[in-house]
Structure formats: structure tokens, C-alpha cells
N, C-alpha and C positions, 0 to 999 in steps of 0.2 A: 161249708156242706162238708161234712167229714164220713167219711166210710171204713170200714175195713179197721177198725176198733177194737183191742182186745184185753187189752192193759192201761193204766195210767199211761199217759202220756202228755209230755212238753210239747207244748201248739206257740209256736214266735210269728211276729206281724212285723216286718223291719219295712221301712220305708227309705231310698236310698241309700240302702245297705245299713244303717239305723235303726235299730232294735225300739219300737216303739214299747209293745206290754207282748209280756208272755201269757200263755193259760194254761190251766191243766184240764185236758181233757179223760170223760173217763170212760171204761165201756158200758152199755147200757142197764147192763143187769138182768136178773129174771126176767122184770118184764120184757125187756124188748120193746123198750119205744125210746127209738132210735130220734124222734123229733126232741127230743132232750137232751141229745149231748151234747148238741153244739150251741146251745139255747143261748149258754151265758157266755157267749165268744160274738162280742162285739166290742167295737172302739168307734171313738169320737174324735179326731182332732184335728185340729187347725192346719191346712196344705195352703201353701203362696198357687195360685195359678202358672200354669205350668207344665212342661212332661216329668214325668217324676218314676221312680221304679217302688214298685209296691210287692213284697213278698212276704207270703205265707207258705209257712214249712213246719214239718215235725221233728224234732233236734232226735239224731240219731242216737242211738242206744250203744252205748260203747262195744266191738265187740272182739275176743279171745282168738277170733280165729287164725291161723297160720296162713303167711305170705301167701303162701306157693294156693291157699282152697278160698285167699279174698275175692269175692265178685261187689260188682254192682248194687247197689239201693235198690232193690227188688221195690218199686211202686208202679200197681197198674191204674190204669184211669178205668171204669168201665163200674154198669150199674149191680152186677153180681158179684161183690168181690169175695173169696172165702175168707174165713175166720183167724182164720192164721197168717192171714199176708201182712205188709207190715202196711199200714194207715197212711192215706192219703190224701189231702183237699182236693174234695172233687167241684167243688163252687163257691166264686168268691164276690162277692157283692159290696160293688158301688153306689152309693147314697147320698145328696148335698146340692145343692148348700142348704145348710141350716139356719145360719144367719145371715143378711141382707148387706152383706161387706162392701157389693160393687162386683163386678165382672172379672177386673180384676185386665191384666194386659199379658197376655201369653202369647206367645210366640204363632199358635195355631190363631187369634185374635188377629193379631197385627198382620197376617196374608192375607186373611177374610176384610178386614175393615181397611182398605190402602186409602178412601177416601173419611173425610171426618166434616159434619155441614156448623159453620160457623152460625149461621140465622136458617129461620127455617123455610126462607126462602129455593136454599142450597140442600137442603135437606133432599128431594128427587132425581138430581143432578147428581148427589151421592149419591145415592141407592142405585141409581142406574149405572155409574162406573163399575162398585160391589159387585154385582151381579154379571155383568159381562163379565169380568176379572174370574169372578169362581167359574162362571158358566164355561169360560172357554180352557179351562183346565180339564171342570166334569165330564162335556161334552165332548172334549181333546178333539175341538174343531176351532175357525173360527167363529165368531158369530157376530152376528148382525142386529141393526135394528127390531128388527121383526122377531129375532128370537127374546130378545130383553123383554116386548110390548107382550109376550105370551105370558111372562112372570110375571112383572110391575105390577099385574092386579092383586095378585096375594097381599105384596108389600105395600097398596094403597087400602086396602081394606083392613091390614092388622095397625096400621098405621092409625087408621079412626078411634080403636080404641086400647093402644097401647105406643110405647113410645120407639124412637127408633132405633132399636135394638132392637127388640121383638119384632119390630116389623119386618126389618133384614131376614132372623129367623124364620118367620115364616115363612117368606121369598126362599128362604134356601133347604127349605123343605120339601116347595114343588121342584127344587131345582135336582132333588134327592129322589125324589120320584120319578121323574122324567123320562122317556126310552130311551134319550138323547145319554141320559150316564148312565142307565141298567144293561143294558144292551148298546154290544160294539157294530155296530149297520156300518153294510159297506155296499153303498148304491151305484148299479150298473151304470156304464155310459150312457147317457145319453142315444138314441139310433143304432144302438149294438145287436147282429143279427143272434136269438139265442142259442144257446149252446156253443159262444164262441171265448171263445181265450182273450185272456185281455190283461194288458198292466194296471195294477192298483196302483192309484195314486201317494202324492209323498205322505200325504194324510193318513190315508188309510193304514199304508206301510210302516208310518210310527207308532200309532197305538200297536198295532203286530210284534212289533219291535220290543216294547216294552214291556206289553205282556208277555212277552218269550223268557225276557232276560233277568225281568226283576219283579216281575207279576202286581203290574201296576199300570199306572197312568204314564203318558209321558212329560217328563219334566219340562221346564219354560225351555230349556236352550234346545232341546230334540224338534218338541213340537214347533218354534220360531225357525230351527231350518225346514221342517217341515212345510211351514206356511209359504217360504221365499222360494219353493219349488227345488230347492237344492240337496232334498236328504238321497236321492238315488243315483246322485251324481255324487256322494264325499264319499 
């Protein structure tokens, strides 16, 4: 979606810093039909599985300003841009896959599928191992058989109608809507009197540290130290 356009401008699409295609985007004209401005800006491309850098940007017109008055490129992202402000990309949509070429072998899939069944009898065992590994990271704490048992029915139901991968996908969807993932829960120690101060445990401290330091879940090393009860003494 493009906004703030007042003259014909070139728009470039890049993948991993290589130009894929260039589009000329024109103003909406007297009819002010902004829906047609970027209707032709569509591109289908084959991309290998894995992380990539996608860039969508307007080419800045040359400037003859003196160096003493040169300023940074002025782009504002809001819903009510002034027509004379430089254009900007408001939204980029990525859809696919369009061809059934398999799921590929991206780093993210490798982290999820830590086990692969060789026979049908091994599938549920592998599913439990996969779910336990993901749930430990997602819940930011050790998980037990009861935790896995609450999620496993989502895998089992989906496996009746689909393959192993789609069944794992269904179970992961259940993990990602669990309150254990969505909320950072800290339980009071049992038997403690109301309004009493207490030292939080290593597991809770690991989450506090990780979200404070890098706004994300604890990595495997931090979580392992917390599980051993060594975080507050490290």
C-alpha cells in the first residue's frame, strides 16, 4: 500500500539486497481513486526456505540542496499524509506458497522438528518430544508430562485428517494461544502470608531478565541455568 504520492515515482522491490523488480507508481489523478495507485504492484517470485531480507522502497530523487542544508529523508508513516510529503510504503503483504514444493528445510523448522518418525509407530513419541521442546521455550519453564498431555489431543485430532507436519502445526497453534505463552505468570509461594515480600524463583527471574534485556524469551543457556537453580548465584 502506497500513500503520500504526488508525482510518478519508481518503487523497487529487493530480496537480500538484490533488485527483483521496479514499478512506476503514479498519482491517483483527478478521480482520487487511491485503490488503483498500487493495484499493479504485484510480484510473484520463487524463494528458498529460510530467513531473507525483503526491501520495498522508493528511489529518492536527486537533490541539489547545499550540504549545509541537506537533511535526512523525510518519510512519515500515518494514515493522513500531506500530499506534498515524500511518498512512503505503508504496508507490504506476503502470501504463499503457491506451488506445492514441500515445506523446505529452514532453520526455524529445524528448531521445531527435533525428532522425525521413521515409522507410524514412532509418530506420537516424536510428537511428544517436539511439543515438549517447543513448550519449554514458549512457556519459559520446565514442562512435564501433564503439560504435554493437555496439548497432545490437538495433534491426535489433526493427525486423523492430515499428515504428521500438519498435526504438529495444529498442536503448536494450541501452544501459542495458551495463557502460559501469552502471559508472564508468577505464582506466589505456597503457605506465604498475604502482602508478604518474598524472593522470586530462578525461573521467574530468567523471564524478567530476558524481557528486560532483549525483549524476548530466555534463550536455552539462560533457561538451563535457571532450571538448575544457579541463576541467583551466578
